[in-house]
BAFI-554825 format. One line per 4 residues: number of its first residue (from 0); for each residue y negated, z, x negated of N, C-alpha, C. Coordinates in steps of 0.05 Angstrom, whole numbers, plus 5000, padded with zeros to 4 digits. Atoms other than C-alpha are relative to their C-alpha. Example, Ala and Ser with C-alpha at 12.3 -4.5 7.8 and 13.67 -1.06 7.14 Angstrom:
0 = 5024:5000:4982:5090:5156:4754:4976:5000:4982; 5024:4999:5016:5021:5143:4727:4978:5014:5015 .
% end
This chain:
0 = 4971:4998:5006:8593:5123:7921:5016:4993:5025; 4986:5005:4975:8615:5124:7993:4997:4971:5009; 5005:5028:4993:8582:5057:8005:5017:4981:4984; 4983:5017:5017:8619:5028:7946:5028:4999:5009 .
4 = 4972:4999:4991:8686:5052:7972:5003:4984:5026; 4998:5015:4975:8671:5026:8041:4999:4970:4996; 5002:5029:5007:8651:4959:8011:5027:4990:4989; 4974:5008:5012:8716:4956:7971:5022:4998:5022 .
8 = 4980:5001:4979:8758:4974:8032:4996:4975:5018; 5006:5023:4983:8722:4920:8073:5008:4974:4987; 4992:5024:5015:8734:4869:8019:5030:4997:5000; 4971:5001:5000:8808:4887:8017:5010:4991:5028 .
12 = 4992:5007:4973:8813:4881:8093:4996:4970:5005; 5005:5029:4997:8780:4812:8093:5020:4983:4985; 4980:5015:5016:8827:4788:8038:5027:5000:5015; 4975:4998:4986:8886:4813:8079:5001:4982:5024 .
16 = 5002:5017:4976:8862:4777:8142:5002:4971:4992; 5000:5028:5009:8849:4712:8104:5028:4992:4990; 4973:5005:5010:8918:4718:8071:5019:4994:5023; 4983:5004:4977:8951:4725:8139:4994:4973:5014 .
20 = 5007:5025:4988:8912:4666:8166:5012:4977:4984; 4989:5022:5017:8933:4623:8107:5030:4998:5004; 4971:5001:4997:9006:4644:8116:5007:4988:5027; 4994:5011:4974:9002:4627:8190:4995:4970:5001 .
24 = 5006:5028:5000:8971:4559:8175:5016:4984:4980; 4984:5014:5020:9019:4543:8119:5018:4978:5011; 4983:5021:4989:9070:4505:8162:4984:4975:5008; 5016:5023:4991:9015:4461:8193:4989:4985:4976 .
28 = 5011:5013:5024:8984:4449:8125:5022:4984:4986; 4978:5014:5013:9052:4431:8097:5006:4974:5015; 4995:5025:4984:9063:4382:8154:4979:4979:4995; 5022:5019:5006:8995:4351:8142:5003:4988:4973 .
32 = 4997:5010:5028:9008:4346:8068:5023:4980:4998; 4977:5018:5001:9076:4315:8079:4993:4973:5013; 5008:5025:4986:9047:4265:8129:4981:4984:4982; 5019:5013:5017:8991:4250:8081:5014:4986:4976 .
36 = 4985:5011:5023:9040:4240:8024:5016:4975:5009; 4985:5023:4990:9082:4193:8067:4982:4976:5004; 5019:5023:4996:9021:4152:8086:4991:4988:4974; 5010:5010:5026:8999:4147:8014:5023:4990:4983 .
40 = 4977:5009:5016:9070:4131:7990:5001:4970:4998; 4998:5029:5003:9079:4061:7962:5025:4988:5012; 4974:5010:4990:9149:4056:7993:4996:4981:5024; 5003:5019:4978:9126:4025:8060:4989:4973:4991 .
44 = 5012:5025:5010:9083:3974:8024:5020:4984:4984; 4979:5014:5016:9140:3957:7976:5021:4988:5019; 4980:5011:4981:9188:3949:8035:4989:4976:5014; 5012:5023:4987:9140:3903:8071:4999:4976:4981 .
48 = 5002:5022:5020:9130:3863:8007:5027:4988:4995; 4973:5010:5005:9205:3857:7995:5010:4983:5024; 4991:5016:4976:9218:3834:8067:4985:4974:5001; 5015:5025:5000:9162:3783:8063:5010:4981:4979 .
52 = 4989:5017:5021:9189:3757:7997:5026:4988:5007; 4975:5010:4991:9258:3750:8027:4997:4979:5022; 5006:5020:4979:9229:3713:8087:4991:4974:4987; 5010:5024:5014:9193:3665:8040:5023:4985:4987 .
56 = 4976:5012:5013:9258:3653:8001:5018:4987:5021; 4983:5011:4979:9296:3642:8066:4988:4974:5011; 5013:5025:4991:9245:3591:8090:5004:4978:4980; 4995:5020:5021:9252:3556:8023:5028:4988:5002 .
60 = 4972:5009:4998:9328:3552:8032:5003:4982:5024; 4998:5017:4976:9320:3525:8103:4988:4972:4994; 5013:5026:5007:9272:3471:8077:5018:4983:4982; 4982:5014:5018:9320:3453:8021:5026:4991:5014 .
64 = 4976:5007:4986:9378:3451:8070:4997:4973:5014; 5005:5026:4988:9346:3389:8101:5004:4977:4980; 4998:5021:5020:9354:3352:8035:5025:4982:5004; 4977:5018:4995:9426:3326:8048:4996:4983:5025 .
68 = 5005:5015:4975:9404:3306:8118:4982:4976:4995; 5019:5021:5006:9344:3266:8095:5012:4980:4980; 4987:5018:5020:9384:3238:8036:5020:4981:5014; 4980:5017:4986:9439:3213:8082:4986:4979:5017 .
72 = 5016:5020:4984:9387:3179:8127:4987:4979:4981; 5013:5018:5019:9352:3149:8066:5019:4980:4988; 4981:5017:5013:9415:3121:8037:5011:4978:5018; 4994:5023:4983:9422:3074:8097:4987:4975:4989 .
76 = 5014:5023:5011:9371:3030:8062:5001:4998:4970; 5002:5000:5029:9368:3051:7989:5022:5018:4988; 4979:4985:5014:9415:3080:7937:4992:5029:4995; 5007:4972:5006:9419:3154:7919:4980:5003:4977 .
80 = 5018:4998:5023:9384:3142:7852:4972:4992:5008; 5026:5008:4991:9327:3105:7885:4988:5021:5019; 5010:4979:4982:9322:3160:7937:4988:5023:4983; 5010:4979:5018:9314:3211:7881:4973:4992:4988 .
84 = 5025:5010:5013:9261:3168:7847:4976:5001:5020; 5021:4999:4980:9220:3160:7911:4993:5028:5008; 5005:4972:4994:9227:3233:7927:4982:5013:4979; 5015:4987:5022:9199:3253:7859:4972:4989:4997 .
88 = 5027:5011:5004:9141:3204:7853:4981:5006:5023; 5016:4993:4976:9117:3217:7924:4992:5029:4998; 5007:4972:5003:9121:3292:7911:4979:5004:4978; 5020:4998:5021:9081:3282:7847:4972:4994:5010 .
92 = 5025:5007:4988:9026:3249:7886:4990:5022:5018; 5007:4978:4981:9026:3304:7939:4990:5024:4984; 5007:4977:5016:9023:3359:7886:4974:4995:4985; 5025:5007:5014:8968:3323:7847:4976:5003:5019 .
96 = 5022:4997:4980:8925:3318:7910:4995:5029:5006; 5004:4971:4994:8937:3391:7925:4986:5014:4977; 5013:4987:5023:8916:3412:7855:4971:4991:4998; 5028:5009:5001:8853:3369:7859:4983:5014:5022 .
100 = 5014:4987:4978:8835:3399:7927:4995:5029:4994; 5002:4971:5006:8849:3470:7904:4980:5006:4979; 5018:4996:5023:8812:3465:7838:4988:4974:4992; 5012:5026:5008:8767:3403:7836:4988:5001:4972 .
104 = 5010:5000:5028:8750:3383:7765:4970:4998:4998; 5029:5002:5005:8679:3393:7740:4997:4985:4973; 5000:5017:5023:8672:3334:7693:4977:5006:4981; 5023:4994:5018:8604:3358:7667:5005:5024:4982 .
108 = 4995:4976:5015:8635:3422:7641:5025:4998:4982; 4976:5004:5016:8695:3392:7605:4993:5002:4971; 5003:4997:5029:8699:3414:7533:5028:4998:4987; 4973:5005:5011:8758:3385:7496:5007:5019:4978 .
112 = 4994:4982:5022:8751:3433:7438:5012:5026:5010; 4990:4975:4990:8767:3492:7482:5030:4998:5010; 4973:5003:4990:8834:3463:7504:5020:5004:4977; 4978:4994:5019:8893:3493:7466:5026:4998:5014 .
116 = 4975:5004:4986:8959:3466:7491:5021:5021:4992; 4977:4982:5005:9018:3514:7498:5025:4983:4997; 4978:5018:5005:9072:3473:7466:5027:5012:5009; 4976:4987:4992:9126:3524:7480:5004:4997:5031 .
120 = 4998:5002:4971:9111:3525:7555:5004:4971:5008; 4996:5028:4993:9105:3449:7558:5028:4991:4993; 4972:5008:5008:9171:3441:7521:5020:5011:5020; 4981:4989:4980:9206:3488:7570:4997:4986:5027 .
124 = 5004:5015:4975:9175:3451:7629:5014:4973:4999; 4986:5026:5003:9201:3385:7603:5030:5004:5000; 4972:4994:5000:9269:3416:7590:5010:5007:5028; 4993:4993:4973:9271:3445:7660:5001:4974:5018 .
128 = 5001:5025:4985:9252:3377:7689:5024:4982:4993; 4976:5016:5008:9307:3342:7649:5025:5011:5013; 4977:4987:4989:9358:3393:7672:5002:4996:5030; 4999:5003:4970:9338:3389:7746:5005:4971:5008 .
132 = 4997:5028:4993:9333:3313:7747:5028:4990:4994; 4973:5008:5008:9398:3302:7710:5021:5013:5019; 4982:4986:4981:9432:3353:7756:5001:4984:5027; 5001:5015:4975:9408:3314:7818:5014:4974:4998 .
136 = 4987:5026:5004:9431:3248:7789:5030:5003:4998; 4971:4995:5003:9499:3275:7769:5013:5008:5026; 4989:4991:4974:9509:3307:7837:5003:4975:5018; 4998:5024:4983:9494:3240:7871:5023:4982:4990 .
140 = 4978:5016:5011:9542:3204:7824:5027:5012:5006; 4974:4986:4995:9597:3256:7836:5011:4992:5028; 4991:5007:4973:9599:3235:7910:5016:4974:5000; 4985:5026:5001:9626:3166:7889:5026:5003:4985 .
144 = 4975:4996:5014:9682:3197:7848:5017:5023:5011; 4985:4978:4988:9703:3257:7890:4989:5004:5028; 5010:4995:4973:9694:3284:7960:4975:5017:5000; 5024:4984:4997:9629:3315:7984:5007:5030:5000 .
148 = 4992:4972:4998:9667:3379:7999:5007:5011:4972; 4994:4991:5027:9694:3384:7928:4975:5003:4983; 5025:4998:5015:9626:3371:7899:4984:5024:5008; 5014:4976:4989:9595:3424:7944:5013:5026:4990 .
152 = 4985:4976:5009:9650:3473:7925:4993:5006:4971; 5006:4995:5029:9638:3464:7850:4971:5006:4995; 5028:4993:5002:9563:3466:7860:4994:5029:5005; 5003:4972:4994:9572:3536:7887:5004:5018:4977 .
156 = 4997:4983:5024:9588:3560:7817:4974:5003:4985; 5026:4998:5013:9514:3554:7799:4992:5028:4992; 5008:4972:5007:9501:3630:7802:5015:5010:4976; 4985:4991:5023:9556:3640:7751:4987:4990:4974 .
160 = 5013:5011:5024:9521:3595:7701:4973:5013:4995; 5025:4987:5003:9454:3628:7715:5004:5028:4988; 4995:4973:5010:9481:3698:7704:5010:5000:4971; 4991:5001:5027:9518:3677:7642:4978:4993:4980 .
164 = 5023:5006:5017:9455:3646:7613:4981:5024:4998; 5017:4976:5002:9414:3708:7631:5012:5021:4982; 4987:4980:5017:9465:3752:7596:5000:4990:4971; 4997:5009:5027:9473:3707:7535:4973:4996:4986 .
168 = 5026:5007:5013:9401:3685:7523:4979:5022:5004; 5021:4980:4994:9357:3737:7558:5010:5028:4997; 4988:4974:5005:9404:3795:7543:4998:5018:5025; 5002:4984:4975:9403:3817:7616:5028:5010:5007 .
172 = 4975:4988:4992:9456:3864:7641:5001:5004:5030; 4997:4997:4971:9484:3869:7712:5021:5021:5006; 4982:4979:4993:9517:3927:7746:5023:4989:5017; 4975:5009:4987:9584:3924:7782:4994:4990:5028 .
176 = 5006:5008:4973:9554:3919:7852:4989:4971:5001; 5012:5027:5001:9513:3857:7833:5022:4980:4994; 4978:5019:5006:9575:3824:7803:5018:4995:5024; 4983:5003:4976:9616:3838:7865:4986:4982:5021 .
180 = 5016:5016:4982:9560:3809:7908:5000:4970:4992; 5001:5027:5010:9556:3747:7864:5027:4986:5005; 4973:5012:4996:9632:3735:7868:5005:4994:5029; 4996:5004:4971:9633:3744:7944:4984:4976:5009 .
184 = 5017:5022:4992:9575:3695:7952:5012:4973:4990; 4988:5025:5011:9609:3643:7907:5025:4993:5016; 4976:5006:4984:9674:3650:7946:4992:4989:5027; 5010:5010:4975:9634:3640:8010:4990:4971:4997 .
188 = 5010:5027:5004:9600:3579:7981:5022:4980:4996; 4977:5018:5004:9666:3549:7959:5016:4996:5026; 4985:5002:4976:9698:3564:8026:4989:4980:5020; 5011:5020:4982:9650:3517:8061:5014:4973:4998 .
192 = 4986:5025:5004:9684:3457:8031:5030:5002:4995; 4972:4995:5007:9753:3487:8025:5019:4982:5017; 4982:5015:4982:9783:3451:8086:5004:4971:4990; 4999:5028:5008:9767:3382:8057:5002:4996:4970 .
196 = 4998:5002:5029:9776:3398:7983:5024:4983:4993; 4979:5019:5008:9816:3342:7950:5008:5005:4972; 4989:4996:5027:9861:3354:7891:5013:4974:4990; 4986:5024:5012:9888:3301:7844:4986:4991:4975 .
200 = 5012:5009:5026:9877:3270:7776:4978:4979:5004; 5020:5021:4996:9837:3213:7807:4972:5012:5007; 5025:4987:4994:9783:3264:7826:4989:5017:4977; 5008:4983:5022:9778:3299:7759:4973:4992:4989 .
204 = 5026:5009:5011:9720:3256:7734:4977:5009:5018; 5021:4991:4981:9680:3269:7797:4996:5030:5000; 5002:4971:5000:9696:3343:7796:4986:5010:4975; 5013:4992:5025:9675:3347:7723:4970:4995:5001 .
208 = 5029:5007:4998:9609:3312:7738:4986:5021:5019; 5011:4980:4981:9597:3360:7797:4997:5027:4986; 5001:4975:5015:9612:3420:7752:4977:4999:4980; 5023:5003:5018:9563:3394:7700:4974:5001:5014 .
212 = 5024:4998:4984:9512:3385:7755:4993:5029:5007; 5005:4972:4994:9520:3458:7774:4989:5015:4976; 5010:4987:5024:9510:3480:7702:4971:4993:4994; 5027:5009:5005:9447:3438:7695:4981:5012:5021 .
216 = 5016:4988:4979:9421:3464:7761:4994:5030:4994; 5004:4972:5008:9431:3535:7737:4981:5002:4977; 5018:5001:5023:9396:3518:7672:4971:4997:5009; 5027:5004:4990:9335:3493:7711:4989:5026:5012 .
220 = 5009:4975:4987:9331:3557:7753:4994:5021:4980; 5004:4979:5021:9338:3601:7692:4975:4995:4984; 5024:5006:5015:9283:3565:7654:4975:5004:5017; 5024:4996:4983:9235:3564:7713:4995:5030:5005 .
224 = 5004:4971:4997:9248:3638:7725:4987:5013:4975; 5012:4991:5025:9232:3651:7652:4970:4994:4998; 5028:5008:5000:9167:3612:7658:4983:5015:5020; 5015:4985:4979:9146:3646:7723:4995:5029:4992 .
228 = 5004:4973:5009:9157:3714:7692:4978:5003:4979; 5021:5000:5021:9107:3694:7638:4974:4987:5010; 5025:5008:4989:9053:3672:7686:4996:4971:5006; 5003:5029:4995:9066:3597:7694:4998:4996:5031 .
232 = 5005:5003:4971:9038:3576:7762:5020:4981:5013; 4981:5016:4984:9081:3546:7817:4992:4970:4999; 5008:5028:4999:9039:3482:7821:5004:4986:4973; 4995:5012:5027:9045:3471:7746:5029:4993:4996 .
236 = 4971:5005:5003:9121:3478:7748:5007:4975:5017; 4993:5023:4983:9126:3429:7807:4989:4974:4990; 5012:5025:5010:9078:3378:7776:5017:4989:4977; 4984:5009:5022:9118:3375:7711:5028:4992:5008 .
240 = 4973:5006:4991:9184:3377:7747:5002:4973:5013; 4999:5025:4985:9168:3319:7793:4990:4976:4983; 5010:5021:5016:9126:3278:7745:5019:4991:4978; 4981:5007:5021:9174:3281:7687:5026:4989:5011 .
244 = 4975:5010:4987:9233:3272:7734:4998:4971:5008; 5004:5028:4992:9204:3208:7762:5001:4981:4976; 4999:5016:5024:9194:3181:7692:5028:4997:4988; 4973:5000:5010:9265:3199:7673:5018:4981:5017 .
248 = 4983:5015:4982:9296:3166:7734:4992:4970:5001; 5010:5027:4996:9253:3103:7734:5015:4979:4983; 4984:5020:5015:9289:3066:7676:5028:4996:5011; 4973:5002:4989:9356:3082:7708:4999:4983:5026 .
252 = 5003:5016:4976:9331:3053:7774:4997:4970:4994; 5005:5028:5008:9307:2989:7740:5026:4987:4991; 4975:5012:5011:9375:2979:7707:5022:4997:5021; 4977:5000:4981:9420:2994:7767:4994:4990:5028 .
256 = 5006:5006:4972:9382:2976:7830:4979:4977:5001; 5019:5022:4996:9344:2916:7857:4978:5008:5020; 5019:4990:4980:9309:2953:7914:4988:5026:4991; 5013:4976:5010:9259:3004:7889:4986:5017:5022 .
260 = 5015:4987:4979:9225:3022:7955:5014:4996:5027; 4988:5004:4973:9246:3032:8028:4988:4974:5012; 5008:5026:4989:9241:2969:8070:4992:5002:5029; 5008:4996:4972:9226:2999:8139:4983:5024:5003 .
264 = 5017:4977:4994:9180:3049:8171:5017:5025:5000; 4982:4977:4999:9239:3095:8184:5008:5009:4972; 4993:4993:5028:9259:3091:8111:4978:5014:4985; 5023:4988:5012:9189:3108:8088:4996:5029:5011 .
268 = 5003:4973:4989:9184:3167:8136:5021:5019:4990; 4978:4983:5009:9251:3193:8112:4994:5010:4971; 5005:4991:5028:9233:3193:8037:4974:5017:4998; 5024:4983:5000:9164:3221:8052:5006:5029:5010 .
272 = 4991:4973:4991:9196:3278:8092:5016:5014:4979; 4984:4989:5022:9245:3288:8035:4982:5011:4978; 5019:4992:5021:9187:3292:7985:4983:5024:5008; 5018:4979:4992:9143:3337:8027:5015:5025:5008 .
276 = 4986:4977:4990:9192:3383:8063:5017:5013:4979; 4980:4989:5019:9245:3391:8009:4989:5004:4972; 5008:4999:5028:9214:3375:7942:4974:5016:4996; 5025:4986:5003:9143:3401:7952:5000:5028:5013 .
280 = 5001:4975:4986:9148:3455:8005:5024:5018:4993; 4976:4984:5006:9220:3479:7994:5002:5009:4972; 4998:4993:5028:9221:3475:7919:4976:5018:4992; 5023:4984:5006:9150:3504:7917:5004:5029:5007 .
284 = 4994:4973:4993:9171:3566:7955:5022:5012:4983; 4978:4991:5017:9234:3571:7913:4989:5008:4972; 5012:4994:5026:9194:3569:7848:4982:5025:5003; 5017:4976:4995:9145:3620:7878:5018:5025:5000 .
288 = 4982:4977:4997:9204:3666:7894:5012:5009:4973; 4989:4992:5026:9227:3665:7822:4982:5020:4985; 5018:4979:5010:9167:3709:7807:5006:5027:5013; 4994:4975:4985:9190:3760:7859:5028:5010:4995 .
292 = 4972:4992:5004:9265:3760:7845:5011:4988:4974; 4988:5011:5024:9310:3748:7786:5013:4973:5005; 4988:5027:4997:9339:3679:7773:5028:5002:5011; 4973:4997:4991:9409:3705:7785:5001:5005:5030 .
296 = 5000:4994:4971:9392:3733:7854:4992:4975:5016; 5009:5025:4986:9355:3668:7874:5024:4980:5001; 4976:5018:5001:9417:3629:7852:5020:5008:5021; 4982:4991:4980:9460:3672:7897:4990:4994:5028 .
300 = 5012:5004:4973:9412:3667:7956:5001:4971:5008; 4999:5029:4993:9411:3591:7952:5027:4990:5009; 4974:5007:4990:9485:3591:7968:5000:4998:5031; 5002:5003:4971:9462:3596:8040:4994:4971:5008 .
304 = 5008:5028:4994:9438:3524:8035:5023:4983:5012; 4979:5016:4988:9506:3491:8047:5007:5009:5029; 4994:4990:4974:9519:3536:8107:4979:4991:5020; 5021:5008:4982:9451:3520:8138:5001:4969:5004 .
308 = 4997:5029:4997:9462:3446:8123:5022:4993:5019; 4977:5005:4982:9529:3449:8159:4991:5004:5029; 5011:4995:4973:9493:3478:8220:4982:4977:5009; 5018:5022:4994:9439:3424:8217:5016:4974:5005 .
312 = 4984:5023:4996:9492:3370:8210:5015:5001:5027; 4987:4996:4974:9527:3399:8271:4980:4994:5023; 5020:5005:4979:9462:3395:8311:4991:4971:5000; 5012:5026:5002:9436:3328:8285:5022:4978:5002 .
316 = 4979:5021:5002:9500:3288:8270:5025:5007:5017; 4977:4991:4984:9547:3327:8317:5025:5003:4983; 4977:4995:5017:9592:3342:8258:5013:5027:5008; 4986:4976:4992:9645:3395:8271:4996:5023:4981 .
320 = 5001:4975:5016:9640:3467:8247:5027:5013:5001; 4974:4987:5002:9704:3500:8223:4997:5030:5000; 5000:4970:5001:9723:3573:8227:4994:5010:4972; 5005:4992:5027:9722:3576:8152:4970:5000:4993 .
324 = 5029:5001:5005:9647:3558:8153:4988:5026:5009; 5010:4974:4991:9634:3621:8194:5007:5023:4981; 4991:4980:5020:9675:3664:8146:4984:4997:4974; 5016:5005:5024:9638:3631:8088:4972:5011:5002 .
328 = 5027:4989:4996:9570:3648:8117:5000:5030:4999; 4999:4971:5000:9591:3720:8128:5003:5010:4971; 4996:4992:5028:9616:3726:8056:4974:4997:4984; 5025:5005:5015:9551:3696:8029:4979:5022:5007 .
332 = 5019:4979:4991:9509:3745:8071:5007:5027:4988; 4991:4974:5011:9550:3805:8048:4994:5000:4970; 5006:5002:5028:9544:3781:7976:4971:5003:4993; 5029:4998:5004:9469:3773:7982:4990:5029:5003 .
336 = 5008:4972:4995:9462:3843:8011:5008:5018:4976; 4991:4983:5023:9503:3874:7954:4983:4994:4975; 5016:5007:5024:9464:3835:7901:4972:5011:5002; 5027:4991:4996:9397:3853:7931:4997:5031:4998 .
340 = 5001:4971:5000:9413:3927:7940:5006:5012:4973; 4995:4991:5027:9436:3932:7868:4976:4995:4983; 5022:5003:5018:9390:3936:7809:5010:4987:4974; 4992:5013:5025:9396:3888:7750:4986:5015:4977 .
344 = 5011:4985:5023:9386:3927:7685:4992:4981:4978; 5009:5018:5021:9344:3892:7633:4996:5016:4975 .
% end
């Protein structure tokens, strides 16, 4: 009896000591648990992933910003339409070689019966190619009917067409902060060419063509974004975009131009750089980014391209930079920040 009581008292004392130890260790345990939770939290990984995706998109915009520079150099020898044609067919060859190196065909294992074409995807790829190619041709034509500044200004309305299409077709909704960011970015994009914007009835045709080019460019980005969300690979999009585009432009080149190819080494190097740096590398990273970001945000981010082009023209061609260009760049950056920090509701 006495032994039982002593045993019970001893058990109670041990429990009391262990309880006090646990209470004393609780803050340390809580700290360890919090640290462990932070380490296991997906937030740092998501932040790193978002930053990396933004860096990739920024590199894409820098590569695309060289497009007007290379185009201007190319047009010393050949017309804008021929420049587009050479840019597309050379890019098609580059992408084809890349696809063969990446996944070499095994001709012994080809089974034609297993191939089931996705007509919807192929139709959208063709539609995107038509929109992108026609947009590039119209933009080149607009330069002959209006000023480059006016054409660039109207081209900056592309995000508006993308967001309108996403709302109308994809039923996507945008919050107020995203809309404010989009408006600020478009104002910044238009401000780049504001100093040289020309008004007058003689420029209405060119301005209308530039506006149509912006709408078609937005259509291309919207369709490609839709395809990327559904698993269409970047190489597939680029191959169809460049291949179909070259076929579309070729008849126009035959009808309007006598020179189909560059005539000097410098001319060839220029169109090859245009095809590799801008069409393959730049457009490739842009298409890849459409899997990471919405079409509307990518459209807003690409408004940095005219500002970067202005800086490149200042460095390469010693063209002047105006104060409005600096304000425009600031507005675009603020707009991008607002759009990225907001959440598009789907």
